[in-house]
N, C-alpha and C positions, 0 to 999 in steps of 0.2 A: 763522673757526675752521679749523684744518688738518684736512681731511677724513680723511687717513690716520691722524693722531693720534687723532681722535675715534673712528674705527673700532676702533683697538687698545684704547683706554681706555674707550670708551663703548658699544661693540657686541659686540666679541669676547668679553669676559668672560661675558656672558649666553649667547652661543652655546656657549662652552666648557662652562659648567656644565650647560646643557641636554643637549649631546651626552654629557657624562660620566654624568649621572644616567640618561638613557635607555639608553645603552650598558651601564651596569652592570646595569640591570634585565634587559635582554635576555640578557646573559652569564649571570647567575644563573638566569634562567628556562631557558636552554639546558642548564646543568649539572643543574638539577632534573629535566629531562625526559630526560636521557641514560639509556638502558636499563641496568639493573644485573642481569646474569645470576645473581648470587648475592650473599650478604652479603659485604661487604668488611671486612678488618681493616687499618686504617692505622696502628694503634698497638698495642703489646704487650698481650696479653690480661691482664686484671686490673689494668691501669694506670688511673689516674684520667684520664678524658677531658679534663676542664677543665685539669688539671695538664699533660697532654701537649701540648694545643693551645697553652697559654700558654708552655710551655717552648720549643716549636718556633717560636713567633712571636717571642719575645724573645731566645732564646739559640742557635737554629739547631743543636741537637745532632746532627741527621742529617748536616748539612754538616761539622760538626767531626769526626765519625768518618770521613768520606770524604776530606776535603782540608783539613788544618789551616791551611795557608797561605792558601787562598782564604777559609776561615772568618774568619780574622783581618781580611782586607781587607773582606769583605762585612759583618761585624758592625760594624766601625768606621764603615764607610760609612753603614749604616742608623742607627746610633746618632747620628751627626752630622746625618743628615737629620732625625731626630726633634727634635734640639736646634734646628736651623734652623727647623723648622716652628713650634715654640713661639715662637722669636724673631719669626717673621712675624706671629703672633697679636699680639705686642706692637707691631709696626710698624703694623699696620692697625687696632688697637683700643687702648683704654686699659686693658683688663682686667688684663693682667699687671702694669702699673704700679700699679694700684689695689691689687692683691693684695700686691705687695711693699711698698708704702707702709703698708698695713695691718699688715704684719709688722714695721714700724719702719724701713724703709730710706728714705733721702732720694732725691729725683730725681737728684742728682749721683751717688750711689752706684749707682743703677739704670743710669744712662747709662754709667758706667765698667764695670759688670759686663756690660752688653750689648755694649760695644765689645770687651771682652776675650774673652768666650765666643763672641760672634758672629764676631769676626775669626778666632779660633782654629779654630772649626768650619768656617768657609769655606775656610781653608787646608788643613785635614785632608781635607775633602770633595773638594777639587780634586785633591789628591795621590792619594787612594785611587781616585777616579774614573778618573784617568789610568792608574793601575796596573792597574785592572780592564780598561780598554780595551786596554792594552798586552798583558795576558795573553790577552785574546780574540783579538788579532791574531797573536801570536807562538807560542802553544801550538797545535799541530796538532789535537790531540783536541778542544780547545775550539772552534777555528775550524771544524771539520767539522760541529759540531752548531749552529753559529750561522747565522742568516740575516740578510738586509738589515735586517729590523725590529729585531733585537737590537742591531746596530751603530747604527742610527738613534736608538733610545731612549737608548743610552749616550752617544752624541755630543751629543744634545739635552740630557741631564742635565749633561754637562760644560760645555756652552755656557751653560746657565742659572747654574750655579755660578760660572763665570768672570765673567759679567757682574755677578752679585751681588757678587763680590769687588771688581770694578772700582768699583762704587758705594760700597762700604764704604771702600776704601783710596784711591780716586781721586776721581771726581766725586761730591760730597756730595749726599745727598738729605735733604729736610726732613721730619722725622717728622710734624709737624702737617699738612703738605701731603698726604702719602700717606694719613693718616687721614681728611682731608677728602674725598679721592677715594674711599676705601672707603665712607664714609658716603653719598656721592652715588650710589653703585651701589645701596645698600640702599634708598634713597628713590626709585630710578628717575629720578634727575635727574643723570646722569653729567657730570662735569667733566673737563677735560684738565689733566694735570700737565706743565708745560713742562720736562721733563727727558728728553733724548734717550736716555740710557743706561737710565733706568727704563722707557721705552717699549719698548726692545729686550728688556730683561729680562722684561717683562710679556708681550710677544709670544711669546717662546720658552716661557714658563711656560704660557700658554694653549694653545699647540700641544701641549705635553706632556699637559695635562689632557684635551684632545680625543683624543689618541692612546692614553691609558691603557686604555680598555675594549677596545681591539683588539690589545693587546700582552701580552707576558708579565709586564708590571708588575702585571697583575691578580692576581698571586699574593698580594698583600697582602690581598685580599678572599677569595680562594679558600681560604686556610688556615682561615678561620673557617667557610666553607661546608662544608668536608669533615667537620665534626662530624656532618652528616646521613648520612655514608657509613660512619661508624665502626660496627663490629659491635655489635649490641644484646646486652646482657647480662641 
């Protein structure tokens, strides 16, 4: 067995998940222990806390007020990421397929829908990711507040999206083969999928998962954590 391939497909996923979970716990613990000199108001007084948090999470109203062009790119990027995440659940498990077939769809219809939505999302993701990267490079005010980690995270995301698009539109991947690999991880008996592009895509994705707890991408968890900092009424 190829040692490098086995490390990427049979060892690195466990390492990535471990670092991610432990890193998240430590970040949340640090936030919880941060001294608060006074009560903080992060949302308008009298507003519904749950409504505000959900609105900020899914619609980014604060960003919309500050920069409508950036909001359009960012919202579309995150929406497509969510769609791709659901698509990956289908790739690695049969859950989505069973739900759709339970709703009356045939396997052929599911495959067509996956190809259409997944392919479209991949193209839009790559385009918006490149636009966000271009903006970070070319706009002085954005470049000044960016650090190496910001560029690294965005470049890594673009690379993951690009390799994912290559697999969808170029080198084909077998659905059952990837599901067998996912099942092998769950049963702690990992196997290797003989697909070079899939291995590259997986390597990049695992690096991103490892990096998330130490980066600004943690905002996806922080926005829910801030509920503890909202002014008590």
